[in-house]
C-alpha positions in Angstrom: 0.1 0.0 0.0 1.0 3.6 -0.3 3.2 4.6 2.7 2.1 7.8 4.1 4.7 10.1 6.3 4.6 9.3 9.0 4.0 5.6 8.8 7.7 5.2 8.2 9.2 4.1 11.4 10.5 7.5 12.8 13.4 7.3 15.3 13.9 10.8 16.6 17.6 11.2 16.8 18.3 7.9 15.1 17.8 6.0 12.1 14.7 5.3 10.1 13.0 1.7 10.4 13.0 -0.3 7.4 9.6 0.2 6.4 9.3 0.8 2.1 7.9 3.7 0.9 5.4 1.9 -1.2 4.1 -1.6 -0.9 5.5 -3.8 -3.8 7.9 -0.6 -4.7 5.2 -0.2 -7.4 4.9 3.3 -7.1 7.8 6.1 -8.6 9.4 7.5 -5.7 12.3 7.5 -3.4 12.9 8.1 0.3 15.6 9.8 1.9 16.7 10.8 5.3 17.8 14.1 6.2 19.1 15.2 9.4 17.3 18.4 10.7 19.0 21.2 12.9 17.7 19.4 16.1 19.4 16.0 15.1 15.8 14.8 14.3 15.2 12.4 10.9 12.9 14.0 8.3 11.9 12.5 5.3 11.7 14.0 1.9 8.4 14.3 0.0 7.9 11.3 -2.9 8.8 12.7 -6.0 7.9 11.4 -9.6 11.3 13.1 -10.7 12.5 11.2 -7.4 15.9 11.7 -5.3 16.7 8.3 -5.3 17.4 7.1 -9.1 17.3 3.4 -8.0 14.5 3.2 -6.3 12.6 4.9 -9.0 13.7 3.2 -12.0 13.0 0.0 -10.6 9.6 0.3 -10.1 7.6 -2.6 -11.8 4.8 -0.5 -12.8 3.1 3.0 -13.8 2.8 5.4 -11.1 3.5 9.0 -10.4 3.8 11.5 -7.8 2.9 15.3 -7.8 5.0 16.5 -4.9 5.0 19.2 -2.5 7.2 21.8 -4.7 4.9 20.7 -7.6 1.6 21.5 -5.7 3.2 25.1 -4.2 4.2 25.8 -8.1 0.5 27.0 -9.4 -1.2 26.7 -5.7 -4.5 25.0 -7.5 -7.4 24.4 -5.3 -8.9 22.2 -8.4 -7.8 18.7 -8.2 -8.3 18.4 -12.0 -5.7 20.7 -12.8 -3.2 19.2 -10.6 -4.0 15.8 -12.3 -3.5 17.5 -15.7 0.2 16.5 -15.8 -0.2 12.9 -14.9 -0.4 10.8 -18.1 -3.4 8.5 -18.2 -5.7 10.4 -16.3 -9.2 11.6 -17.8 -10.9 14.4 -16.4 -14.5 15.7 -17.1 -15.1 19.2 -15.8 -18.2 20.4 -14.5 -18.4 23.4 -12.1 -15.2 25.0 -13.4 -13.6 24.7 -9.7 -13.5 20.9 -8.9 -15.8 20.8 -6.2 -16.9 17.1 -6.9 -14.6 15.7 -9.4 -14.8 13.4 -12.3 -11.8 11.5 -12.9 -10.8 8.5 -14.6 -7.6 6.3 -15.1 -6.8 4.5 -18.4 -10.1 4.6 -19.8 -12.5 4.0 -16.8 -15.4 6.3 -16.6 -14.9 9.9 -15.2 -18.0 9.9 -13.4 -18.0 11.3 -10.2 -14.5 9.4 -9.7 -16.5 6.2 -8.9 -14.5 3.8 -10.9 -11.3 4.8 -9.0 -10.1 3.7 -5.5 -9.8 7.2 -3.6 -7.7 7.5 -0.3 -6.3 10.1 2.1 -3.1 8.8 4.0 -3.8 5.2 2.8 -7.5 5.0 4.0 -10.7 5.2 1.6 -12.2 8.7 1.9 -15.2 8.3 -0.2 -18.5 8.8 1.7 -19.2 5.1 1.0 -16.9 3.7 -1.2 -18.8 0.4 -1.9 -22.4 1.2 -1.1 -22.4 4.5 -3.2 -19.1 5.1 -4.8 -19.9 8.3 -6.2 -17.4 10.8 -4.7 -19.6 13.9 -3.9 -17.0 14.6 -1.0 -13.5 15.1 -2.2 -10.6 16.5 0.3 -9.4 20.0 -0.3 -6.3 19.6 -2.4 -5.0 23.0 -1.2 -4.0 21.2 2.1 -2.3 18.3 0.4 1.5 17.8 0.6 1.7 14.9 -2.2 -0.9 13.4 -4.7 0.0 10.0 -5.7 -1.6 8.0 -8.9 -1.1 4.1 -9.5 -2.1 2.4 -12.3 -1.7 -1.2 -14.0 -0.7 -4.1 -11.7 -0.2 -1.9 -8.7 -4.0 -1.9 -8.1 -3.4 -5.2 -6.7 -3.0 -3.3 -3.5 -5.9 -1.3 -3.6 -9.5 -1.6 -4.0 -12.5 -2.0 -4.4 -12.3 -0.4 -8.1 -8.9 -2.1 -9.6 -9.4 -1.7 -13.4 -7.9 1.9 -13.5 -5.9 2.6 -10.5 -5.8 4.3 -7.4 -5.6 8.2 -6.3 -3.9 8.9 -2.9 -3.9 12.2 -1.1 -1.1 12.8 1.4 -2.0 15.2 4.5 1.0 16.9 5.9 2.9 15.4 8.4 3.6 15.9 12.3 6.8 18.0 12.0 10.0 16.8 14.3 10.7 20.5 15.0 8.9 23.8 15.5 6.9 24.3 12.0 5.0 27.3 11.4 3.2 28.1 8.0 0.9 30.9 6.9 -0.6 31.3 3.3 -3.1 34.2 2.6 -4.2 35.0 -0.9 -6.9 37.3 -2.9 -8.0 37.1 -6.3 -10.2 37.3 -9.1 -14.2 36.9 -8.4 -13.7 37.8 -4.8 -11.6 34.8 -4.3 -9.8 34.7 -0.6 -7.8 32.1 0.8 -6.3 31.8 4.6 -4.1 28.6 5.1 -2.3 28.1 8.2 -0.6 25.1 10.3 1.7 25.1 13.5 3.3 21.9 14.7 6.1 20.8 16.9 7.6 17.7 18.7 9.5 16.7 21.8 11.4 13.5 21.6 8.3 11.1 22.0 5.3 13.3 21.6 4.2 15.5 18.6 1.2 17.4 17.1 0.1 19.5 14.4 -3.0 21.8 13.9 -3.7 23.1 10.5 -6.7 25.3 9.1 -7.8 26.1 5.5 -10.7 28.3 4.2 -11.4 29.4 0.9 -14.2 31.0 -0.6 -15.0 33.1 -3.8 -18.5 34.5 -5.3 -18.1 32.5 -8.5 -17.5 33.4 -12.2 -20.8 32.6 -13.5 -23.6 35.5 -13.8 -27.1 34.8 -12.5 -30.1 36.2 -14.1 -31.2 39.0 -11.6 -27.9 38.6 -9.9 -26.5 36.5 -7.1 -23.8 34.5 -5.7 -22.6 31.4 -8.0 -19.5 30.9 -5.7 -18.8 28.6 -2.6 -17.4 29.0 1.0 -15.3 26.0 2.3 -13.7 25.5 5.7 -11.2 22.4 6.6 -9.5 21.6 10.0 -7.2 18.9 11.0 -5.1 18.0 14.2 -3.0 15.1 14.3 -0.7 14.1 17.4 1.5 11.3 17.4 3.6 9.3 20.3 6.7 7.3 19.6 8.6 5.0 21.6 12.1 5.9 22.8 15.2 4.7 21.2 16.1 2.2 24.3 12.5 0.5 23.4 13.2 -3.1 22.7 9.9 -2.8 20.5 9.8 0.5 18.3 6.2 1.7 18.2 4.0 4.8 16.8 0.8 5.8 17.6 -1.0 8.8 15.6 -4.4 10.0 16.1 -5.9 12.2 13.2 -9.3 14.2 13.6 -10.7 16.2 10.7 -13.9 18.4 10.1 -14.6 20.2 6.7 -17.8 21.8 5.5 -18.9 23.7 2.4 -21.7 26.0 0.9 -21.6 25.9 -2.8 -24.1 27.7 -4.8 -23.8 25.3 -7.5 -26.1 23.8 -10.1 -26.6 20.9 -12.3 -28.3 23.0 -15.2 -26.2 24.4 -17.9 -26.9 26.5 -21.1 -28.1 25.8 -24.5 -25.9 26.0 -27.1 -26.8 29.4 -28.6 -27.1 30.6 -25.1 -23.4 29.4 -24.7 -22.2 30.7 -27.7 -24.1 34.3 -26.6 -22.7 34.3 -23.0 -20.8 31.3 -21.7 -20.8 32.3 -18.1 -24.5 33.0 -17.9 -26.8 31.1 -15.3 -30.4 30.8 -15.9 -32.8 32.4 -13.3 -34.6 29.1 -12.9 -31.4 27.8 -10.9 -31.7 30.6 -8.3 -32.5 28.0 -5.5 -29.8 26.0 -6.2 -27.4 25.2 -3.4 -25.0 22.4 -1.6 -24.2 22.1 1.7 -22.4 19.2 3.6 -20.2 18.5 6.4 -17.6 15.8 6.8 -15.6 14.5 9.8 -13.0 12.0 10.2 -11.4 10.0 13.0 -8.3 7.8 12.2 -6.1 6.0 14.5 -2.9 4.7 13.3 -0.4 2.3 15.1 2.8 1.3 13.7 5.4 -1.5 15.3 8.7 -2.9 14.6 8.8 -6.3 15.7 12.7 -6.9 14.0 14.4 -4.8 11.3 12.6 -7.2 9.0 9.2 -7.4 10.1 6.6 -4.4 10.6 3.0 -4.2 11.1 0.8 -1.1 10.2 -2.7 -0.5 11.4 -5.1 2.2 10.8 -8.7 2.3 12.7 -11.0 4.8 10.7 -14.7 6.4 10.9 -15.7 9.3 8.2 -19.1 10.8 8.4 -20.8 12.8 5.9 -24.1 14.6 5.3 -25.2 16.8 2.4 -28.1 18.7 1.0 -28.1 19.7 -2.4 -31.3 21.6 -3.5 -30.9 22.1 -7.3 -33.4 22.6 -10.6 -34.5 18.6 -11.3 -36.7 20.4 -14.0 -40.3 21.2 -15.3 -43.5 19.3 -14.1 -43.5 17.4 -17.5 -42.2 14.2 -18.9 -39.7 16.3 -20.8 -36.0 16.4 -19.0 -33.9 19.3 -18.8 -31.3 17.8 -20.8 -33.9 17.3 -23.8 -35.0 20.7 -23.5 -31.7 22.4 -23.2 -30.5 20.2 -26.3 -33.5 21.2 -28.4 -34.5 24.6 -27.3 -36.5 25.8 -30.2 -38.9 22.6 -30.9 -42.7 23.0 -29.7 -43.0 23.6 -26.2 -39.5 23.9 -25.4 -39.3 27.1 -26.7 -41.9 28.0 -23.7 -39.9 26.2 -21.0 -37.1 27.9 -22.0 -38.6 31.1 -21.7 -39.9 30.3 -18.2 -36.0 28.8 -17.4 -34.6 32.2 -18.2 -37.0 34.1 -16.4 -38.3 36.0 -19.5 -41.8 35.4 -18.9 -43.7 34.0 -15.9 -45.3 30.2 -15.8 -48.8 30.3 -17.4 -49.4 26.6 -16.6 -49.1 23.7 -14.4 -46.3 22.1 -16.7 -44.1 25.1 -16.5 -43.7 24.6 -12.6 -40.1 24.5 -11.6 -39.5 21.3 -9.9 -36.4 21.9 -7.3 -35.5 18.6 -5.5 -33.6 18.5 -2.1 -31.2 15.6 -2.2 -30.7 15.0 1.6 -27.8 12.2 2.2 -26.3 10.8 5.1 -23.0 8.4 4.9 -20.8 6.6 7.2 -17.6 4.5 6.2 -15.6 2.8 8.9 -13.2 0.2 9.4 -9.8 -1.6 10.5 -6.9 -2.4 8.1 -3.7 -3.9 8.8 -0.3 -4.4 6.8 2.1 -6.7 8.0 5.7 -6.3 5.9 8.3 -8.8 5.7 11.9 -8.2 4.3 13.4 -11.6 4.1 16.4 -12.5 1.8 16.2 -16.2 0.3 18.9 -17.6 -1.4 20.5 -14.6 -3.6 17.5 -12.7 -3.9 16.0 -10.1 -1.6 12.1 -10.0 -1.0 9.3 -7.7 0.2 6.3 -9.7 1.3 3.1 -7.9 2.1 0.0 -9.0 3.7 -3.0 -6.7 4.0 -6.2 -7.2 5.6 -9.4 -5.0 5.8 -13.0 -4.9 7.2 -14.8 -2.4 6.3 -18.4 -1.1 6.7 -20.3 1.8 4.8 -23.8 3.1 4.3 -25.8 5.9 2.7 -29.3 7.1 3.8 -31.1 9.2 1.1 -33.8 11.5 1.9 -35.0 13.5 -1.4 -38.0 15.5 -1.6 -39.2 18.0 -4.5 -41.0 21.2 -4.1 -42.9 23.5 -6.7 -41.9 27.0 -7.7 -43.5 29.3 -10.2 -41.4 32.0 -12.2 -42.8 35.5 -11.4 -41.2 38.5 -12.6 -37.7 36.6 -13.2 -37.9 35.5 -9.5 -39.0 32.0 -8.2 -42.0 32.0 -5.7 -43.3 28.7 -4.1 -46.4 27.5 -5.9 -48.1 26.6 -2.5 -48.5 22.9 -2.9 -47.2 20.1 -0.7 -43.5 18.7 -0.6 -43.4 15.7 -2.4 -41.1 12.9 -0.9 -39.3 11.2 -4.1 -36.7 8.8 -2.6 -36.4 7.5 0.9 -33.9 4.2 1.1 -30.8 3.1 2.6 -28.3 1.1 1.4 -25.2 -0.5 3.1 -22.3 -2.3 2.6 -19.9 -5.0 4.8 -16.5 -5.7 2.7 -13.7 -7.7 3.5 -10.7 -7.4 1.3 -7.0 -9.1 1.6 -4.0 -9.3 -0.5 -0.7 -11.0 -0.5 2.1 -9.9 -2.5 5.9 -10.5 -2.9 8.5 -8.3 -4.6 11.8 -10.2 -5.4 15.1 -8.5 -6.5 17.6 -10.2 -8.2 20.7 -8.8 -9.8 19.3 -6.7 -12.6 15.6 -8.0 -12.4 12.6 -7.0 -10.1 9.9 -9.3 -10.1 6.1 -8.7 -8.3 3.4 -11.0 -7.8 0.4 -10.9 -6.0 -3.2 -11.5 -5.6 -6.4 -9.3 -4.0 -9.7 -11.1 -2.6 -12.8 -8.8 -2.3 -15.8 -10.1 -0.7 -19.0 -7.6 -0.4 -22.4 -8.2 0.9 -24.9 -5.2 0.3 -28.2 -4.5 1.9 -30.7 -2.0 0.1 -34.0 -1.0 1.6 -36.6 1.1 0.1 -39.1 3.0 2.7 -41.4 4.0 0.0 -42.0 0.7 -1.9 -41.3 -1.3 1.6 -38.9 -3.5 -0.4 -35.8 -5.2 0.7 -32.9 -6.3 -1.4 -29.7 -8.3 -0.7 -27.0 -9.3 -2.8 -23.1 -10.1 -2.8 -19.8 -9.6 -4.9 -16.5 -11.4 -4.8 -13.3 -11.5 -6.6 -10.0 -13.0 -6.8 -7.5 -10.7 -8.3 -4.0 -11.8 -9.4 -1.3 -9.5 -11.0 2.3 -9.7 -11.5 5.3 -7.1 -12.7 8.5 -7.2 -14.0 11.2 -4.7 -14.5 14.5 -5.3 -16.1 17.2 -2.8 -15.7 19.2 -2.8 -19.0 21.7 0.0 -18.2 22.3 2.2 -15.0 19.9 4.5 -16.2 17.3 2.9 -18.1 15.1 -0.7 -17.9 11.8 -2.3 -19.4 8.9 -3.2 -17.4 5.6 -5.3 -18.1 2.9 -6.4 -16.3 -0.7 -8.0 -16.1 -3.5 -7.8 -13.3 -7.2 -8.5 -13.4 -9.6 -5.4 -12.9 -12.6 -5.6 -10.9 -15.4 -3.0 -10.2 -18.4 -4.3 -7.7 -21.9 -4.1 -9.0 -23.1 -2.4 -5.9 -26.4 -2.7 -3.8 -29.7 -3.4 -5.0 -28.9 -4.7 -8.4 -30.9 -7.5 -10.3 -29.3 -10.9 -10.8 -28.4 -10.0 -14.6 -26.1 -6.8 -13.8 -22.6 -8.2 -13.7 -19.6 -6.4 -11.8 -17.3 -4.9 -14.1 -14.3 -7.0 -15.0 -11.4 -6.8 -17.3 -7.7 -8.0 -17.9 -5.1 -5.3 -18.1 -1.8 -5.3 -19.6 1.0 -2.8 -19.6 4.7 -2.8 -21.2 7.1 0.0 -21.5 10.5 1.5 -20.9 11.6 4.0 -18.2 15.0 6.3 -18.2 16.3 8.5 -15.0 19.4 9.9 -14.3 20.2 13.2 -12.3 18.4 15.4 -14.3 16.0 13.7 -16.8 13.4 11.2 -16.7 11.6 9.4 -19.6 9.0 6.9 -19.7 6.8 5.5 -22.3 4.2 2.7 -21.5 1.6 1.3 -23.6 -1.6 -0.3 -21.7 -4.3 -2.2 -22.8 -7.5 -3.0 -20.8 -9.5 -6.0 -22.2 -13.2 -5.7 -20.7 -15.5 -8.8 -20.6 -18.1 -6.3 -18.8 -18.2 -2.5 -18.8 -20.7 -1.3 -16.2 -22.4 2.0 -16.6 -24.5 3.4 -13.4 -27.0 6.2 -14.0 -26.7 9.1 -11.6 -28.1 12.8 -11.8 -24.7 14.0 -12.7 -24.5 12.0 -15.6 -27.8 13.4 -16.9 -30.1 10.5 -16.0 -33.8 11.9 -16.0 -34.8 8.5 -14.2 -33.5 5.2 -13.1 -31.1 6.8 -10.9 -28.7 4.4 -9.2 -29.5 1.9 -12.1 -26.6 -0.3 -13.3 -26.1 -1.4 -16.7 -24.2 -3.9 -18.8 -22.1 -2.8 -21.6 -20.5 -6.0 -22.4 -16.9 -6.5 -24.3 -14.9 -3.0 -24.6 -11.3 -2.5 -25.3 -9.7 0.5 -24.3 -5.9 0.7 -25.4 -3.4 3.7 -25.6 0.1 5.5 -25.0 1.3 7.2 -21.7 4.2 9.0 -21.9 6.2 11.7 -19.9 9.7 13.6 -20.5 11.2 15.6 -18.0 14.5 17.4 -17.9 16.2 20.2 -16.3 18.8 22.5 -18.2 21.3 24.5 -16.2 22.0 27.6 -18.3 24.5 28.8 -15.7 25.0 28.4 -12.0 22.5 30.6 -11.3 19.7 29.9 -14.1 17.8 26.5 -14.8 14.8 25.5 -17.1 12.9 22.9 -15.7 11.0 21.2 -18.6 8.1 18.7 -18.4 6.0 17.1 -20.9 3.4 14.2 -20.8 0.9 12.8 -23.2 -1.7 10.4 -23.6 -3.2 8.9 -26.7 -6.2 6.6 -26.0 -8.7 4.4 -28.3 -11.9 3.0 -27.1 -14.1 0.7 -28.8 -17.1 -1.6 -27.8 -16.6 -4.7 -29.3 -20.8 -5.8 -29.5 -24.0 -3.7 -30.8 -27.1 -3.2 -28.2 -29.6 -0.7 -27.3 -29.3 1.1 -23.7 -31.4 3.4 -21.6 -28.2 4.3 -19.8 -28.0 8.3 -20.5 -24.0 7.8 -21.7 -24.5 5.1 -24.3 -27.9 4.7 -25.9 -27.7 2.6 -29.2 -24.3 1.4 -29.7 -22.7 -0.3 -32.8 -19.6 -2.5 -32.5 -16.5 -0.3 -32.6 -18.4 3.0 -31.2 -16.3 4.9 -28.9 -16.7 5.9 -25.3 -17.7 9.4 -24.0 -15.4 11.6 -22.3 -12.2 9.8 -23.7 -10.2 12.3 -25.9 -8.2 10.3 -28.4 -5.3 12.9 -27.3 -4.4 14.9 -24.3 -0.8 16.5 -23.3 0.5 19.2 -20.8 3.8 21.1 -21.6 5.6 22.8 -19.0 8.5 25.1 -19.0 10.0 27.6 -16.6 13.1 29.7 -15.6 14.1 29.3 -12.1 16.9 30.3 -9.7 17.1 30.1 -6.0 15.2 33.3 -5.3 12.5 33.2 -7.9 11.1 31.2 -10.4 8.1 31.9 -13.2 6.8 28.9 -15.0 4.0 28.3 -17.8 2.1 25.2 -18.5 -0.5 24.5 -21.6 -2.8 21.9 -21.3 -4.4 20.1 -24.3 -7.7 18.0 -24.5 -8.8 16.6 -27.6 -12.6 16.3 -28.9 -14.8 14.2 -27.0 -17.9 12.4 -27.5 -21.0 13.1 -25.2 -22.2 9.9 -26.0 -21.1 6.8 -27.3 -20.9 6.9 -31.3 -18.3 7.1 -33.9 -17.7 10.6 -33.6 -20.1 11.3 -36.7 -23.4 13.8 -36.2 -26.5 12.3 -35.3 -28.6 11.0 -38.3 -32.2 12.3 -36.5 -32.9 9.0 -34.9 -34.1 9.4 -31.6 -31.0 7.7 -30.0 -30.6 10.5 -27.2 -30.6 14.6 -26.7 -26.7 14.2 -27.2 -26.3 11.7 -29.6 -23.6 12.8 -32.1 -22.7 15.9 -30.0 -19.1 16.6 -29.2 -16.8 18.7 -27.2 -14.8 21.0 -28.8 -10.6 20.4 -28.5 -9.4 23.2 -26.3 -6.1 24.2 -25.2 -5.7 26.3 -21.8 -2.4 28.0 -20.7 -1.7 28.7 -16.8 1.2 31.2 -15.7 2.7 31.0 -12.1 5.4 33.0 -10.6 7.3 33.0 -7.2 9.7 35.6 -5.4 11.4 34.9 -2.6 11.7 37.9 -0.4 13.9 36.1 3.0 14.0 32.9 4.2 10.7 33.1 5.9 8.6 35.2 3.3 7.5 34.0 0.0 5.0 36.2 -2.8 3.4 34.4 -5.5 0.9 35.2 -8.4 -0.6 32.7 -10.7 -2.6 33.4 -13.8 -5.1 30.6 -14.9 -6.6 30.5 -18.6 -3.8 33.4 -19.1 -5.5 34.1 -22.7 -9.2 33.9 -21.4 -10.2 31.4 -23.8 -14.1 30.8 -23.5 -14.4 27.0 -24.0 -17.0 24.2 -23.2 -15.9 21.3 -20.6 -19.4 19.2 -20.9 -23.1 19.4 -21.8 -23.7 17.2 -18.9 -25.5 16.9 -16.6 -28.3 19.2 -18.3 -26.5 21.9 -21.0 -23.5 23.5 -22.0 -20.9 24.3 -19.0 -17.9 26.5 -19.4 -14.5 26.2 -18.0 -13.1 28.9 -15.3 -12.1 32.3 -17.3 -9.0 34.0 -16.7 -8.3 34.0 -13.1 -5.7 36.1 -11.1 -4.5 35.0 -7.5 -1.8 36.7 -5.3 -0.6 35.6 -2.2 2.0 35.9 0.6 3.5 33.1 2.4 5.3 32.9 5.7 7.0 29.8 6.7 9.3 29.1 9.8 
């Protein structure tokens, strides 16, 4: 599993114990001990470029780390922008801020990041990762010190979703000496940020407190005026105890407590294509009541013990609670969905609905009543997980054996209601009717997972082999219909990878593993889990100033699974799962990084990442799933651009640096198809529609005033490009316009 810091054997004033940074050594990175001013040990952040070339070069699988230096370069609040530099990652934008990210890895659907495993400090962080994997909660990336992405055979160590891979967010460590940091920033659209942390340690005790607040009034203009932004808060407290150097059995205990909340005036409703072309940042009057409110709490207790220099055990006990209520426009009191109306606004009655939605005229008939639904949900996620690591030497080979176990429970309670509103003089007023109950149910999951991995190193060879077990029991209860249903999933998931070091600076790698995504609670017997066999092969080069990687991947799906959600544009059958049959996803991931030394003072860091992806349905079928529709063999998957690339270049000295990056995303389908215009058949409102290719340029600069103070300026979307990122859930949605942020940081 990922090794967060702390979680390596810390020994103040001494040496670190022999816990490897990444289970299976599949992730790219290295650990280096440095002696601080007080004589304590400090571990460097894991880096995709890496401080330890030997460790990074020998990684058998594809993995990347966005380290603290990279995160601070642009000071992004949006995880989408952070991940742009990582090849093999797919993003579907929605609100322009990344409030509820849509992330996919190696061809997995991006929809609410539900097909990847999301973790914070190695612990599942989604609201209900098994029972309701859609990530309506996502940690604030502004407070992270590292973001790790693992793909391919490395997924054997992580679950429940193993087809694409895993994303691990690493929080700030408890420092081993006094550490103070403050970051204050102001920006466009009344943006404000205040981020502070303070921590310290004695020989055996340490603590950290960190707080973060961000807010903005938003970049969209609501008809009639109003706030379209958000207000977010986060507080984290960590305490750590470690035994003394004289202890026969070295141990650590760390307690992490977290609280977060958000109020965002966000909507699922976009614009018609014509309105988008005229005023892309407009928001219709009919979305005035849309608002998301949520609170999240977490408790994590970690224990680490070193029995011998070759045998360690790490255990985490965790409990997360998440409560959210999202009031948003569901549509009109008619059988026509918002997506149908916005996709064809001039057809028949759609013209009248659009006039009401824009606030151009009052509601006149009952069908023009605006229905606002409040989706109130409560989640919990809890469990205990342990990883036993053993480092034997057998014969002429060194081994790293990992045994991981996890017992996990999660649940979601849904209480959805709907109220009617009438448009009156451009304002929404209650229609006087009763609140209608639309959903009242509870879904839960009890899961057991285990994995056994062995990494063998012999001369130039590194070989990894392992197997993962997933067993999930689901329960679904619907209080409106009085029905109760139970179902279960189980899977045995083997995987293997190999690396051969051809020369001191480069080598070749290959791997294969079985991918799996469970079905979910309440599914009918004919719905199958998502399963695939995934292959990768490539080469890696690494020296003191350069890194290059070229990896080909092929995911052979025996069954692709699609889940109908509001965010995917499904007007009904929400939560229903659909079989997509056999699908092939294949492509190439390339990464090159190099630093040019112009003089002793000036450096030019360069970075280029590129992803090429092809997707093909292998069978023809008709589906009521909004993203598929009528599928012909050979059709492509939606929101999977063939080409993606990020190029970054900068100029840096010890006192200042300036960096520019350009991110390109190729054309994307809104619905499965061949990319040709719709022939007029009734195959869904977005059949044949595409999101045009776009390129966005960002710029960042920092100046170090002295050892404590640094000032920075970032510009997102430098050329103020107007571009569409999606037409889902309902209508065309813009990317963020040009945004300036200026800040001052203090570190001690």
